[in-house]
N, C-alpha and C positions, 0 to 999 in steps of 0.2 A: 826893544819894547818902544822906545821913542821913534824908532823907524816906522812903526805902524801907527802911532798916534796922529801924527800930522796928515797922512794921506787920508785916514779915516775921518778926521775931524773936518777936512776941507770937503770930503763928500757929504758930510751931515750938514755943514753950513750951506752947501749949494741948494739943498731942498728943504731945510727946517725953517718953520716960520720964525720971524724976528724974536718973538717972545720965548721960543724954544731954544734959540741960540743964546739968549741971555741967561736962561735957566741952566743949560749945559755948562756955561762957562763958570757961574757961581757953583755949581754942584762939584765940578772938577778942582776948583780951587779949595773947597772945603775937604774933599776926599783926599787930595795930595797932602794937606796939612794935618788931618785927622782921618785915617783910614777906617777907623771903627764907625764913622759916620755913614759909610756907604750904604748899609741897609735903610737907611732913611731916605736915600735919593733914588735907590735902585728901582723900587716898585713904582715910582712916579714917572718913569721915562715915557711909557706908552701915552699917559695923559698930557704930558708937558711937550713931547715931541711929535706925537702922531705915529701912524703906522703906514705912511705913504712908502712905496718902494724907494729904495736907497740908490740903486745903480742899474745900469744896463746889462746885457748879457756878456759884453766883452770886458767888464770890470773885474779885476783880481788884485789881490795883495800877494806879495811874495813872502812866504814863511819857511821856516827850517824843514817844514814837513811837505813842502810843495805849495803851488798856487791855492789861494784861498778865493774861490769864485763868490761874488756877492750878489748875483742876480736875484737870489731868493731872500736877501735881507730887506728889512724895513728900517726906517729912521730909528725906531726905538731899539733895535738890535744894535745899531752903530752907537747910540748913546750908552746902552748898557756896556758894550765892549770898552768904550773909552773910560767908563767909571771904574771897571775892573782893572784896566791898564794903569790907572791912576794910583792904585794900591801897591805898585811895584812888585817886588819878589813874592809877596804873599797872594798874588791875584788868583792862582788856582786854588788856594786855600778858601778864599772868599767865595769863589765860583761854587765850590762843593757846598758850603753852607747855604748860600743863597738859592742853589738848585733844590736843595733839601726842603727849604722853607717856603719857596716861591710858588706864585700861581703859574699858569701855563706859559704865558708870554715871557714871564721872568726866566723860566726853565730853558725855553728856547733860546733866548738871549745869552745865557750862560753857555750852552752847548755850542752855538754857532762860532763864538769867538775863541775857542779853546786852543786853536793853533796860534792865535797870536800872543797867547799868555805865557810868561816864563814859569818854570816849575816842572819841566818834563811831564811824568805821568801822574802827577798829584791828583788831578781831576778824573783819573779813569774810573773811580767808583760811580760817579755821576753818569759818565758816559755809558758805562755797562748797564746801569739801571734803566737809561733811555732806550737802550737796545732791546730791552724785554718788555716795554710798554705796548699797550693796546691802542695808544693815540698815535694817529699817522702822522700829525704835525710834529709831535715830539720825537718820534723816530726819525723823521726825515731830517730834523735838525741835528740828530746824532750821527747820521750815516750819509747823508747827502751833501755833496760839496763840502766835505769835512775832512781835510787830510790829517788832522789829528787823529781821528777815529781809524782811519785807514793805516796809520802808522802804529798805534798802540793796542788795538784789539787783538787778543790772542786768536790763533787760527781757528779754534772751534767756534768762538763767538763771532769771528768775522764770517765764517761760512754760514753760521745760522742767520746773521743779519742779512746777507746777500738772499738767502733763501726767503727769509721773511719779507724783504723788499719785493721779491717776486710775487709772493702770496698777497701782499697789500697793493699790488699793481703799481709800485713805485719803480720808475725806470732804472735799471742797473746802471746805465751809462751815467748817472748822477754819483756813483760810488767811486770815489778817487782810487787809483791804484789798483783797480779791480783786475785789469790783465796781469799785472805784475804779481798779484797775491793769489791768482786763480790756481788751484790745485786738483790733484787727482779726486780728492775726497769732495771737494765743492761740485766738481763735474758730476760725480756720482750722485750727489744729493739733488742737483738740479734735474738730472736725467730722471731720477726716480720721481720727482715732483711732476715733470712733464707727462711720464707715463701714467701716473695716477689721474691727471687731469683729462688725458685722453681716453682712459678706460672709462671715466665717468661721463664722457660726452661733454666736457667743459672746454673753455677756451684755454689757449696756452699763452703765456707772456711772449711777446714777439721779440725781445731782446736778450733772451737767455742763450741763443745759439753760439755766439762768438765765445762766451764763457765756457760752454759745454766742449766746444771744439778745441780749446786749449788742451784737454786730456780726453780724447774720444772714448766713449764707452761702447758696449756691443751694439746698442740701438741707435747710435749717433748718426750713422751713414743713413740708415732707414728714414729717420726722422727729418734730416736734412733734405733727402730726395723729395719727401713728401711736401715740406713747407717751402721747398724753392719755387713752387709754382702756385702757391697759396693766393687767393683773390686779394688778400690784404698786402698792400705793398710793403708795410713795416716788417712782415715776416721775410719777404723776398730781399729786402735790403740788408737784414741781419744775417740771414742764410748766406748772403754773397760774402759778408765779412768772416763768416764761420768757414766757408769753403777755402778763402784765401790763407787762413790759419793752417787748414788741412794740407794745402800744396806743400808746406814746408815739412811735412812728416815724412816718413820712410815708406817705400813700397807701393803696393797697389792703391792705398788709399790716396795718396797724393796724385796719382795718375786719374783716379776716378773723380777727384775733386776738379782737377784742371778740365777734364771732359765736361763735367756738369756746368762749370763756369762758361765754357765756350758754348754750350748749347743754349744756356739762358741768355747770353748776349744776342743770340740770333732772334729771340722771341719777346724780350723785354721791351716794354713801351713807357713805362714810367721814368721820367728823366733822372730823378733822384737815385733810383736802383740802377739805371743804366750807367750812371756816373760811376758809381761804387763798383760795378762789374768791370768797368774799363780801367780802374786804378790798378797799377801793379800791386 
């Protein structure tokens, strides 16, 4: 817990106004001494600290669940995380309470910092509630750049959350441990979603292909062939990644994937896609 407090506090101090730094110092001192004062300070974090971005794309904290990427965090998220950490072993219990009673920014702050808080899966009820929300920002806080969610969500809810991300046009690459947790059932669900979208003449999320290719379905090869030459480079890039997954499979599918990769290298002009095709 203390391991996370110092680097998070340093990040906050680097971008918070002087008045905000003074406020968080006083608030943390009070909460450490009297944890039940937390609800008095928690809602004020946005007003006292602001909502400016906290960190760049490369900033992450190491947690027991994996790296916690902070590029989506704002200063008030860091302030709320520090306040929860100040309550010690009861941090996830307080996160549950504050999530249940808070407004949107407070709920987002509770979800984003779960990987930093002690207490194993105590806060899973809040996480599961957020996975079912219609609010995109709350859903993103629950499943995106959140290694706690990727560790604790049961397979069914994890799969439903990935499908919901595709439906909401939330990038699947933001879901931690997706490659590790990809299952046959998830591939089937995403393939059905793609088929429904195509049948309706609608666009298809361009980053579903690598996850589907982890467990190929009857229509997988047909879809990859079609989107390998799609005018949109995003599809071609992720199809290249999917084809490389297929080269590790057995039999004719692997050979077909190698052949398609080779043919795409000869005609691809987009630098990012070509770089992906050239990687082993």
